[in-house]
C-alpha positions as CSV (number, residue, x, y, z in Angstrom):
1,M,0.0,0.0,0.0
2,I,1.3,3.4,-0.9
3,S,1.8,5.8,2.0
4,L,-0.7,8.6,1.3
5,G,1.1,11.2,3.4
6,V,4.4,10.7,1.6
7,F,2.6,10.7,-1.7
8,L,0.8,14.0,-1.0
9,G,3.9,15.6,0.5
10,S,5.9,14.7,-2.6
11,F,3.0,16.0,-4.8
12,V,3.1,19.4,-3.0
13,V,6.8,19.7,-3.6
14,Q,6.5,18.6,-7.3
15,L,3.4,20.8,-7.9
16,P,5.3,23.8,-9.4
17,V,7.1,21.5,-11.8
18,F,3.9,19.8,-12.8
19,A,2.2,23.1,-13.3
20,V,5.0,24.3,-15.6
21,L,4.9,21.1,-17.7
22,V,1.1,21.2,-18.0
23,V,1.1,24.9,-19.0
24,G,3.8,24.1,-21.5
25,L,1.7,21.4,-23.1
26,I,-1.3,23.8,-23.2
27,L,0.8,26.6,-24.8
28,L,2.2,24.2,-27.4
29,T,-1.3,23.1,-28.3
30,A,-2.5,26.7,-28.5
31,Q,0.4,27.6,-30.8
32,G,-0.1,24.6,-33.1
33,A,-0.8,26.7,-36.2
34,R,2.4,28.8,-35.8
35,L,4.9,26.0,-35.2
36,P,6.2,23.3,-37.5
37,R,4.5,19.9,-36.9
38,R,7.7,18.2,-36.0
39,T,8.5,20.9,-33.4
40,L,5.1,20.4,-31.8
41,Q,5.5,16.6,-31.7
42,L,9.0,16.7,-30.2
43,G,8.0,19.4,-27.7
44,R,4.9,17.6,-26.6
45,A,6.8,14.3,-26.3
46,G,9.5,16.0,-24.2
47,L,7.1,17.6,-21.8
48,A,5.1,14.4,-21.6
49,V,8.2,12.3,-20.8
50,M,9.2,14.8,-18.1
51,L,5.7,14.7,-16.6
52,A,5.8,10.9,-16.5
53,E,9.3,11.0,-14.9
54,G,8.0,13.4,-12.2
55,L,5.0,11.2,-11.5
56,A,7.2,8.0,-11.4
57,S,9.6,9.8,-9.0
58,M,6.7,10.8,-6.8
59,V,5.3,7.2,-6.7
60,W,8.8,5.8,-6.0
61,S,9.1,8.2,-3.1
62,A,5.8,6.9,-1.7
63,L,6.7,3.3,-2.3
64,L,10.1,3.4,-0.8
65,P,9.0,3.2,2.9
66,Q,6.9,0.2,2.0
67,I,9.8,-1.5,0.3
68,I,12.1,-0.8,3.2
69,S,9.6,-2.2,5.7
70,S,9.2,-5.4,3.7
71,L,12.9,-6.2,3.4
72,D,14.5,-8.9,5.6
73,F,16.8,-7.0,7.9
74,E,18.7,-10.2,8.7
75,V,20.1,-11.0,5.3
76,G,21.7,-8.3,3.2
77,W,18.9,-5.8,3.2
78,T,21.1,-2.8,2.6
79,R,22.5,-4.4,-0.6
80,T,19.1,-5.2,-1.9
81,Y,17.8,-1.7,-1.1
82,G,20.9,-0.2,-2.7
83,L,20.4,-2.2,-5.9
84,I,16.7,-1.4,-6.1
85,N,17.2,2.3,-5.4
86,A,20.1,2.5,-7.9
87,G,18.1,0.8,-10.6
88,V,15.1,3.1,-10.1
89,G,17.3,6.1,-9.9
90,L,19.0,5.2,-13.2
91,V,15.6,4.8,-15.0
92,L,14.3,8.1,-13.6
93,A,17.5,9.9,-14.7
94,L,17.3,8.4,-18.2
95,L,13.6,9.5,-18.5
96,F,14.5,13.1,-17.4
97,A,17.4,13.1,-19.9
98,A,15.2,11.9,-22.7
99,G,12.7,14.6,-21.9
100,I,15.4,17.3,-22.1
101,A,16.8,15.8,-25.3
102,L,13.3,15.9,-26.9
103,L,12.9,19.6,-25.9
104,I,16.3,20.4,-27.4
105,A,15.3,18.6,-30.6
106,A,12.1,20.6,-30.7
107,L,14.0,23.8,-30.5
108,L,16.4,22.7,-33.2
109,A,13.5,21.6,-35.4
110,A,11.8,25.0,-35.0
111,R,15.0,26.8,-36.1
112,Q,14.7,27.9,-39.8
113,P,17.7,29.1,-41.7
114,S,17.8,32.9,-42.2
115,F,19.0,32.5,-45.8
116,A,18.5,29.9,-48.5
117,P,21.3,27.3,-48.6
118,P,23.5,27.6,-51.7
119,E,22.7,25.3,-54.6
120,R,25.4,23.0,-55.9
């Protein structure tokens, strides 16, 4: 069972980030006619991935006390905890990096050359 207090506490801390990501998605949707299609897709994907990472991080923070309480303290519980935490941390870091990479790709896709490339 997820600890509701930890979940809500984590949500309050993450609320400004979630608000920025949701507003970003809304603004991208509203500007749909002005931006290239690829830019919109990459931007939306980046924001969605970062939103998913924040939600996963929040759920992990709420599940962590439950996992610790279920571990057997007699036999190598610190190693098990360390491996689980490192694995989840790696996945969350990769998700965040993917979101940033998609946002950078959206910026680069939106960039249009100021002059026509020379013909060969």
